KOLBA-876850 format. One record per residue (C-alpha): residue in one letter; residue number from 1; chain; x, y, z. Coordinates in Angstrom, 3 decimals. Example, Ala and Ser with C-alpha at 12.3 -4.5 7.8 and 13.67 -1.06 7.14 Angstrom:
<rs>
+------+-------+------+----------+----------+----------+
: gudo : lumro : sepa :       c1 :       c2 :       c3 :
+------+-------+------+----------+----------+----------+
:    a :     1 :    A :   12.300 :   -4.500 :    7.800 :
:    s :     2 :    A :   13.670 :   -1.060 :    7.140 :
+------+-------+------+----------+----------+----------+
</rs>
This chain:
<rs>
+------+-------+------+----------+----------+----------+
: gudo : lumro : sepa :       c1 :       c2 :       c3 :
+------+-------+------+----------+----------+----------+
:    m :     1 :    A :   -9.310 :  -18.418 :   -6.441 :
:    a :     2 :    A :   -8.635 :  -14.600 :   -5.483 :
:    f :     3 :    A :   -8.398 :  -11.780 :   -7.593 :
:    k :     4 :    A :   -5.153 :  -11.179 :   -9.756 :
:    d :     5 :    A :   -5.702 :   -7.163 :   -9.385 :
:    l :     6 :    A :   -7.325 :   -4.959 :   -7.039 :
:    r :     7 :    A :   -9.818 :   -3.538 :  -10.039 :
:    s :     8 :    A :  -11.270 :   -6.874 :  -10.337 :
:    s :     9 :    A :  -11.875 :   -7.151 :   -6.387 :
:    i :    10 :    A :  -13.524 :   -3.864 :   -6.260 :
:    e :    11 :    A :  -15.797 :   -4.897 :   -9.361 :
:    d :    12 :    A :  -16.740 :   -8.010 :   -7.433 :
:    l :    13 :    A :  -17.648 :   -5.712 :   -4.311 :
:    k :    14 :    A :  -20.053 :   -3.673 :   -6.500 :
:    r :    15 :    A :  -21.903 :   -6.886 :   -7.528 :
:    r :    16 :    A :  -22.141 :   -7.975 :   -4.046 :
:    d :    17 :    A :  -23.503 :   -4.627 :   -2.680 :
:    l :    18 :    A :  -20.528 :   -4.315 :   -0.426 :
:    l :    19 :    A :  -19.180 :   -0.863 :   -1.870 :
:    f :    20 :    A :  -20.132 :    2.575 :   -1.487 :
:    s :    21 :    A :  -19.320 :    4.317 :   -4.854 :
:    i :    22 :    A :  -19.296 :    8.216 :   -4.189 :
:    d :    23 :    A :  -19.323 :   10.161 :   -7.479 :
:    r :    24 :    A :  -19.843 :   13.647 :   -6.123 :
:    l :    25 :    A :  -16.945 :   16.016 :   -5.616 :
:    i :    26 :    A :  -14.990 :   15.076 :   -2.394 :
:    d :    27 :    A :  -12.156 :   17.085 :   -0.673 :
:    k :    28 :    A :   -9.534 :   14.641 :    0.020 :
:    d :    29 :    A :   -8.027 :   16.949 :    2.542 :
:    s :    30 :    A :  -11.055 :   17.746 :    4.808 :
:    e :    31 :    A :  -13.908 :   15.330 :    3.786 :
:    l :    32 :    A :  -12.699 :   11.949 :    2.378 :
:    m :    33 :    A :  -11.268 :    9.723 :    5.443 :
:    p :    34 :    A :  -13.808 :   11.315 :    8.006 :
:    l :    35 :    A :  -16.586 :   10.169 :    5.840 :
:    v :    36 :    A :  -14.837 :    6.314 :    5.825 :
:    r :    37 :    A :  -14.567 :    6.700 :    9.651 :
:    w :    38 :    A :  -17.920 :    7.635 :   10.144 :
:    q :    39 :    A :  -19.244 :    4.159 :    9.197 :
:    y :    40 :    A :  -17.137 :    2.425 :   11.846 :
:    r :    41 :    A :  -18.593 :    4.723 :   14.546 :
:    g :    42 :    A :  -22.245 :    4.396 :   13.260 :
:    l :    43 :    A :  -22.556 :    1.182 :   11.378 :
:    a :    44 :    A :  -22.879 :   -2.434 :   12.510 :
:    e :    45 :    A :  -20.310 :   -4.778 :   10.766 :
:    a :    46 :    A :  -23.022 :   -6.066 :    8.630 :
:    e :    47 :    A :  -23.489 :   -2.819 :    7.100 :
:    r :    48 :    A :  -20.158 :   -1.766 :    6.357 :
:    r :    49 :    A :  -18.702 :   -1.415 :    2.853 :
:    g :    50 :    A :  -15.612 :   -0.445 :    1.115 :
:    f :    51 :    A :  -15.549 :    2.972 :   -0.549 :
:    l :    52 :    A :  -14.671 :    4.163 :   -3.827 :
:    f :    53 :    A :  -14.463 :    8.025 :   -4.613 :
:    t :    54 :    A :  -14.340 :    8.834 :   -8.381 :
:    n :    55 :    A :  -14.562 :   12.629 :   -8.231 :
:    v :    56 :    A :  -11.631 :   14.051 :   -5.863 :
:    t :    57 :    A :  -10.224 :   17.536 :   -5.299 :
:    d :    58 :    A :   -7.916 :   18.916 :   -2.662 :
:    g :    59 :    A :   -8.232 :   21.939 :   -0.438 :
:    r :    60 :    A :   -6.980 :   24.282 :   -3.510 :
:    g :    61 :    A :   -9.506 :   23.243 :   -5.754 :
:    r :    62 :    A :   -7.463 :   20.822 :   -7.662 :
:    t :    63 :    A :   -8.896 :   17.718 :   -9.519 :
:    y :    64 :    A :   -7.340 :   14.416 :  -10.346 :
:    d :    65 :    A :   -7.763 :   11.624 :  -12.753 :
:    a :    66 :    A :   -7.248 :    8.982 :  -10.233 :
:    s :    67 :    A :  -10.011 :    7.496 :   -7.901 :
:    v :    68 :    A :   -9.449 :    6.575 :   -4.159 :
:    a :    69 :    A :  -10.452 :    3.390 :   -2.829 :
:    v :    70 :    A :  -10.554 :    2.881 :    0.755 :
:    a :    71 :    A :  -11.530 :   -0.077 :    3.137 :
:    v :    72 :    A :  -12.030 :   -2.369 :    0.092 :
:    l :    73 :    A :  -10.157 :   -4.993 :    1.983 :
:    g :    74 :    A :  -10.911 :   -4.565 :    5.423 :
:    a :    75 :    A :  -14.150 :   -2.957 :    6.170 :
:    s :    76 :    A :  -15.624 :   -6.111 :    7.527 :
:    r :    77 :    A :  -15.063 :   -9.924 :    7.473 :
:    r :    78 :    A :  -17.223 :  -10.183 :    4.532 :
:    v :    79 :    A :  -15.401 :   -7.796 :    2.656 :
:    y :    80 :    A :  -12.229 :   -9.412 :    3.394 :
:    a :    81 :    A :  -13.435 :  -12.650 :    2.403 :
:    a :    82 :    A :  -15.026 :  -11.403 :   -0.835 :
:    a :    83 :    A :  -11.372 :   -9.882 :   -1.651 :
:    l :    84 :    A :   -9.843 :  -13.282 :   -0.961 :
:    g :    85 :    A :  -12.399 :  -15.076 :   -2.871 :
:    c :    86 :    A :  -13.705 :  -17.491 :   -0.087 :
:    a :    87 :    A :  -16.492 :  -17.808 :    2.623 :
:    v :    88 :    A :  -15.847 :  -16.128 :    5.820 :
:    a :    89 :    A :  -15.931 :  -19.543 :    7.289 :
:    e :    90 :    A :  -13.072 :  -20.440 :    5.105 :
:    l :    91 :    A :  -10.679 :  -17.459 :    6.332 :
:    r :    92 :    A :   -8.867 :  -19.204 :    8.977 :
:    d :    93 :    A :   -7.983 :  -22.485 :    7.256 :
:    r :    94 :    A :   -7.000 :  -20.643 :    3.824 :
:    w :    95 :    A :   -4.385 :  -18.567 :    5.826 :
:    i :    96 :    A :   -3.101 :  -21.829 :    7.592 :
:    r :    97 :    A :   -2.780 :  -23.542 :    4.405 :
:    a :    98 :    A :   -1.152 :  -20.636 :    2.709 :
:    a :    99 :    A :    1.503 :  -20.171 :    5.631 :
:    a :   100 :    A :    2.395 :  -23.723 :    5.451 :
:    s :   101 :    A :    2.727 :  -24.081 :    1.546 :
:    p :   102 :    A :    3.861 :  -20.965 :   -0.077 :
:    i :   103 :    A :    3.980 :  -20.794 :   -3.896 :
:    t :   104 :    A :    7.142 :  -18.936 :   -5.491 :
:    p :   105 :    A :    6.487 :  -15.981 :   -7.494 :
:    v :   106 :    A :    7.251 :  -15.939 :  -11.296 :
:    v :   107 :    A :    9.092 :  -13.175 :  -12.907 :
:    i :   108 :    A :    7.585 :  -12.143 :  -16.253 :
:    k :   109 :    A :    8.522 :   -9.806 :  -19.306 :
:    s :   110 :    A :    7.722 :   -5.968 :  -18.572 :
:    a :   111 :    A :    6.029 :   -5.540 :  -22.012 :
:    g :   112 :    A :    2.432 :   -5.797 :  -21.669 :
:    a :   113 :    A :    2.459 :   -5.959 :  -17.680 :
:    p :   114 :    A :   -0.369 :   -3.527 :  -16.428 :
:    v :   115 :    A :    1.880 :   -1.963 :  -14.079 :
:    k :   116 :    A :    4.140 :   -0.952 :  -16.934 :
:    e :   117 :    A :    1.472 :    0.985 :  -18.971 :
:    e :   118 :    A :    2.950 :    4.498 :  -17.896 :
:    i :   119 :    A :    6.459 :    5.128 :  -16.769 :
:    h :   120 :    A :    7.703 :    8.438 :  -15.549 :
:    g :   121 :    A :   11.204 :    8.903 :  -15.260 :
:    p :   122 :    A :   13.456 :   10.561 :  -12.315 :
:    d :   123 :    A :   13.344 :   13.987 :  -14.542 :
:    e :   124 :    A :    9.749 :   14.149 :  -14.102 :
:    v :   125 :    A :    8.589 :   13.253 :  -10.703 :
:    g :   126 :    A :   10.721 :   16.218 :   -9.076 :
:    r :   127 :    A :    8.651 :   18.627 :  -10.797 :
:    e :   128 :    A :    5.585 :   20.291 :   -9.386 :
:    g :   129 :    A :    2.391 :   18.511 :  -10.536 :
:    f :   130 :    A :    4.334 :   15.488 :  -11.213 :
:    g :   131 :    A :    5.586 :   12.527 :   -9.063 :
:    l :   132 :    A :    3.398 :   12.261 :   -5.884 :
:    d :   133 :    A :    1.512 :   15.365 :   -6.691 :
:    e :   134 :    A :   -0.202 :   13.176 :   -9.253 :
:    f :   135 :    A :   -2.034 :   11.095 :   -6.925 :
:    p :   136 :    A :   -4.900 :   12.209 :   -4.602 :
:    v :   137 :    A :   -3.405 :   10.948 :   -1.258 :
:    p :   138 :    A :   -5.693 :   11.924 :    1.410 :
:    i :   139 :    A :   -5.019 :   13.745 :    4.653 :
:    s :   140 :    A :   -6.040 :   10.788 :    7.193 :
:    t :   141 :    A :   -7.008 :   12.842 :   10.229 :
:    p :   142 :    A :   -7.807 :   16.667 :    9.247 :
:    g :   143 :    A :   -6.762 :   19.154 :   11.723 :
:    y :   144 :    A :   -4.254 :   17.116 :   13.167 :
:    d :   145 :    A :   -1.928 :   15.301 :   10.248 :
:    p :   146 :    A :    0.544 :   17.920 :    8.656 :
:    a :   147 :    A :    0.208 :   16.524 :    5.278 :
:    p :   148 :    A :   -1.065 :   13.765 :    3.202 :
:    f :   149 :    A :    0.231 :   10.297 :    4.199 :
:    v :   150 :    A :    0.566 :    7.155 :    2.119 :
:    t :   151 :    A :   -1.037 :    4.380 :    4.069 :
:    s :   152 :    A :   -1.518 :    1.683 :    1.831 :
:    g :   153 :    A :    1.827 :    1.695 :    0.341 :
:    h :   154 :    A :    3.566 :   -1.834 :    0.584 :
:    w :   155 :    A :    7.251 :   -1.400 :    0.798 :
:    v :   156 :    A :    9.535 :   -3.887 :   -1.144 :
:    t :   157 :    A :   13.336 :   -3.997 :   -0.071 :
:    k :   158 :    A :   15.778 :   -6.846 :    0.104 :
:    d :   159 :    A :   18.112 :   -8.081 :    3.006 :
:    l :   160 :    A :   21.943 :   -6.846 :    2.127 :
:    e :   161 :    A :   23.424 :  -10.318 :    3.234 :
:    t :   162 :    A :   20.496 :  -13.158 :    2.117 :
:    g :   163 :    A :   18.861 :  -11.172 :   -0.839 :
:    v :   164 :    A :   15.418 :  -12.293 :    0.857 :
:    r :   165 :    A :   12.666 :   -9.755 :   -0.032 :
:    n :   166 :    A :   10.261 :   -8.140 :    2.452 :
:    v :   167 :    A :    6.902 :   -6.401 :    1.645 :
:    g :   168 :    A :    5.782 :   -4.403 :    4.454 :
:    n :   169 :    A :    2.996 :   -1.948 :    5.028 :
:    y :   170 :    A :    4.691 :    1.385 :    6.215 :
:    r :   171 :    A :    3.168 :    4.906 :    6.213 :
:    g :   172 :    A :    4.523 :    7.505 :    3.944 :
:    h :   173 :    A :    4.599 :   11.253 :    4.983 :
:    v :   174 :    A :    4.322 :   13.117 :    1.651 :
:    k :   175 :    A :    6.947 :   15.882 :    1.791 :
:    a :   176 :    A :    7.724 :   16.849 :   -1.845 :
:    p :   177 :    A :    6.752 :   15.481 :   -5.316 :
:    n :   178 :    A :    9.692 :   13.384 :   -4.974 :
:    r :   179 :    A :   10.090 :   12.953 :   -1.125 :
:    l :   180 :    A :    8.277 :   10.664 :    1.114 :
:    g :   181 :    A :    9.040 :   10.171 :    4.806 :
:    l :   182 :    A :    8.815 :    6.923 :    6.270 :
:    q :   183 :    A :    8.112 :    5.746 :    9.884 :
:    l :   184 :    A :   10.574 :    2.823 :   10.431 :
:    f :   185 :    A :   11.535 :    0.914 :   13.492 :
:    p :   186 :    A :   14.772 :   -1.372 :   13.919 :
:    t :   187 :    A :   12.631 :   -4.246 :   14.831 :
:    q :   188 :    A :   10.828 :   -4.168 :   11.847 :
:    h :   189 :    A :   11.807 :   -6.179 :    8.869 :
:    e :   190 :    A :   12.467 :   -3.119 :    6.448 :
:    g :   191 :    A :   14.320 :   -1.633 :    9.513 :
:    i :   192 :    A :   16.592 :   -4.522 :    9.889 :
:    h :   193 :    A :   17.624 :   -4.062 :    6.029 :
:    w :   194 :    A :   17.896 :   -0.387 :    6.511 :
:    l :   195 :    A :   20.286 :   -1.075 :    9.565 :
:    k :   196 :    A :   22.477 :   -3.343 :    7.410 :
:    r :   197 :    A :   22.710 :   -0.772 :    4.698 :
:    r :   198 :    A :   23.688 :    2.039 :    7.169 :
:    e :   199 :    A :   26.553 :   -0.206 :    8.466 :
:    r :   200 :    A :   27.913 :   -0.191 :    5.155 :
:    g :   201 :    A :   27.115 :    3.336 :    4.245 :
:    q :   202 :    A :   24.719 :    2.563 :    1.562 :
:    d :   203 :    A :   21.146 :    3.583 :    0.998 :
:    l :   204 :    A :   18.606 :    1.239 :    0.866 :
:    e :   205 :    A :   16.347 :    0.612 :   -2.239 :
:    a :   206 :    A :   12.995 :    0.603 :   -2.249 :
:    a :   207 :    A :    9.840 :    0.228 :   -4.241 :
:    i :   208 :    A :    6.365 :    1.498 :   -2.977 :
:    v :   209 :    A :    3.538 :   -0.677 :   -4.216 :
:    i :   210 :    A :    0.045 :    1.182 :   -4.110 :
:    g :   211 :    A :   -3.097 :   -0.715 :   -5.319 :
:    a :   212 :    A :   -1.511 :   -4.014 :   -4.793 :
:    p :   213 :    A :   -3.430 :   -7.375 :   -5.724 :
:    p :   214 :    A :   -5.521 :   -8.203 :   -2.593 :
:    t :   215 :    A :   -3.399 :  -11.019 :   -1.401 :
:    v :   216 :    A :   -0.350 :   -9.095 :   -1.750 :
:    a :   217 :    A :   -1.773 :   -6.165 :    0.265 :
:    m :   218 :    A :   -2.789 :   -8.863 :    2.924 :
:    t :   219 :    A :    0.319 :  -10.593 :    3.569 :
:    a :   220 :    A :    2.070 :   -7.071 :    3.400 :
:    v :   221 :    A :    0.188 :   -6.428 :    6.873 :
:    a :   222 :    A :    0.598 :  -10.032 :    8.156 :
:    k :   223 :    A :    3.140 :  -10.491 :   11.076 :
:    l :   224 :    A :    5.183 :  -13.425 :    8.749 :
:    p :   225 :    A :    8.711 :  -14.525 :   10.106 :
:    y :   226 :    A :   11.644 :  -12.690 :    8.948 :
:    g :   227 :    A :   12.960 :  -14.045 :    6.083 :
:    v :   228 :    A :    9.443 :  -15.403 :    4.618 :
:    d :   229 :    A :    8.748 :  -13.945 :    1.017 :
:    e :   230 :    A :    5.421 :  -12.410 :    1.321 :
:    y :   231 :    A :    4.676 :  -12.733 :   -2.390 :
:    a :   232 :    A :    5.142 :  -16.476 :   -1.966 :
:    v :   233 :    A :    2.497 :  -16.650 :    0.659 :
:    a :   234 :    A :    0.334 :  -14.261 :   -1.414 :
:    g :   235 :    A :    0.562 :  -16.803 :   -4.067 :
:    a :   236 :    A :   -0.699 :  -19.489 :   -1.782 :
:    l :   237 :    A :   -3.498 :  -17.557 :   -0.847 :
:    s :   238 :    A :   -4.249 :  -16.915 :   -4.681 :
:    g :   239 :    A :   -3.889 :  -20.321 :   -5.702 :
:    e :   240 :    A :   -1.474 :  -19.439 :   -8.255 :
:    p :   241 :    A :    2.109 :  -17.832 :   -8.271 :
:    i :   242 :    A :    2.048 :  -14.088 :   -8.220 :
:    e :   243 :    A :    3.352 :  -12.463 :  -11.454 :
:    l :   244 :    A :    6.281 :   -9.952 :  -10.782 :
:    v :   245 :    A :    8.096 :   -7.670 :  -13.009 :
:    r :   246 :    A :   11.715 :   -5.988 :  -12.617 :
:    c :   247 :    A :   11.677 :   -2.319 :  -11.448 :
:    e :   248 :    A :   12.972 :    0.360 :  -13.859 :
:    t :   249 :    A :   15.476 :    1.942 :  -11.387 :
:    v :   250 :    A :   16.362 :   -0.502 :   -8.336 :
:    d :   251 :    A :   17.068 :   -4.052 :   -8.162 :
:    l :   252 :    A :   13.530 :   -5.253 :   -7.001 :
:    e :   253 :    A :   10.572 :   -7.181 :   -8.107 :
:    v :   254 :    A :    6.805 :   -5.958 :   -7.935 :
:    p :   255 :    A :    3.589 :   -6.990 :   -8.774 :
:    a :   256 :    A :    2.915 :   -6.894 :  -12.578 :
:    h :   257 :    A :   -0.599 :   -6.105 :  -11.645 :
:    a :   258 :    A :    0.004 :   -3.512 :   -9.332 :
:    e :   259 :    A :   -1.868 :    0.083 :   -9.890 :
:    i :   260 :    A :    1.185 :    2.350 :   -8.787 :
:    v :   261 :    A :    4.746 :    1.644 :   -8.138 :
:    i :   262 :    A :    7.066 :    4.260 :   -6.795 :
:    e :   263 :    A :   10.771 :    3.576 :   -7.031 :
:    g :   264 :    A :   13.656 :    5.464 :   -4.897 :
:    r :   265 :    A :   16.317 :    4.839 :   -2.304 :
:    i :   266 :    A :   16.317 :    5.531 :    1.539 :
:    p :   267 :    A :   19.238 :    7.461 :    2.941 :
:    t :   268 :    A :   20.711 :    6.098 :    6.042 :
:    r :   269 :    A :   22.951 :    9.094 :    6.657 :
:    y :   270 :    A :   20.385 :   11.225 :    8.285 :
:    l :   271 :    A :   16.727 :   11.354 :    9.906 :
:    e :   272 :    A :   13.848 :   13.866 :    9.486 :
:    p :   273 :    A :   10.914 :   14.516 :   11.691 :
:    e :   274 :    A :    8.000 :   12.714 :   10.568 :
:    a :   275 :    A :    4.241 :   13.066 :   12.077 :
:    p :   276 :    A :    2.337 :   13.894 :   13.832 :
:    f :   277 :    A :   -0.326 :   11.356 :   12.583 :
:    g :   278 :    A :   -3.824 :   10.159 :   13.690 :
:    e :   279 :    A :   -3.267 :    6.525 :   14.747 :
:    f :   280 :    A :   -5.450 :    3.543 :   14.705 :
:    t :   281 :    A :   -5.709 :    3.530 :   18.410 :
:    g :   282 :    A :   -7.845 :    6.983 :   18.071 :
:    f :   283 :    A :   -4.855 :    9.115 :   19.435 :
:    v :   284 :    A :   -2.233 :   11.066 :   17.452 :
:    g :   285 :    A :    1.228 :    9.792 :   17.447 :
:    e :   286 :    A :    3.911 :   12.577 :   18.093 :
:    r :   287 :    A :    6.336 :   13.672 :   15.968 :
:    t :   288 :    A :    9.739 :   11.644 :   16.080 :
:    l :   289 :    A :   12.928 :   11.238 :   13.468 :
:    h :   290 :    A :   12.767 :    8.489 :   10.983 :
:    p :   291 :    A :   14.244 :    8.205 :    7.334 :
:    c :   292 :    A :   13.071 :    9.840 :    4.389 :
+------+-------+------+----------+----------+----------+
</rs>
């Protein structure tokens, strides 16, 4: 059975010696991501591990209470299988069965849910030092990216007409304590949701899940058909229903065992410049107009 939360999965990686735990001070704006990328250039897959940075600062010397986990799901096939709670040889069949037999998630009471342990309201998140400023979001490609980008955010939205959810991985350009840019295309599932709202002159409600349960993170990046609930496939991968709670300010549901959830609305009346950004291809993607 897969892990209910990311913390349990990381502890399991430690036990398996599949985690680099970095306790010395690391600058998230210039050191952190280059160090992670280094292993992909110099290490064989069998030697790759996830990273946990427990002592993080930024270019101005600010320190953070939070740790940063990178590559803890996809550093290698061994790491991926460990997060899923199975052997590498079982991965293919595990996914085939999950896609064929999804398990409907369950909504539980918010009281006692780990993701509800600390809640900051709209009046707090717009102030300097609060909101997105609280989190040590790294600069992915120092010298090229204009700002930190949330690259492991899983955006939850709903189809206006059917009410069916989508959980997808989309990058978020940090622009202010209470504003994220979003790279979104009309062919993507969230892009379809956004276009339907724009036709009605309405903003699109969204919840961004960071530090999701491993199976939710895996389904968020999978190319599932439009209309398939990623939470349900994640439940099948887990072997039990994903527990959800209702959001505070938007009509959406998020994993009860997530680390962080950011709630908000995506305007449909205008676009803003987003990027440049160092892409997975090894090249820098150009700045274009996207929602914010």
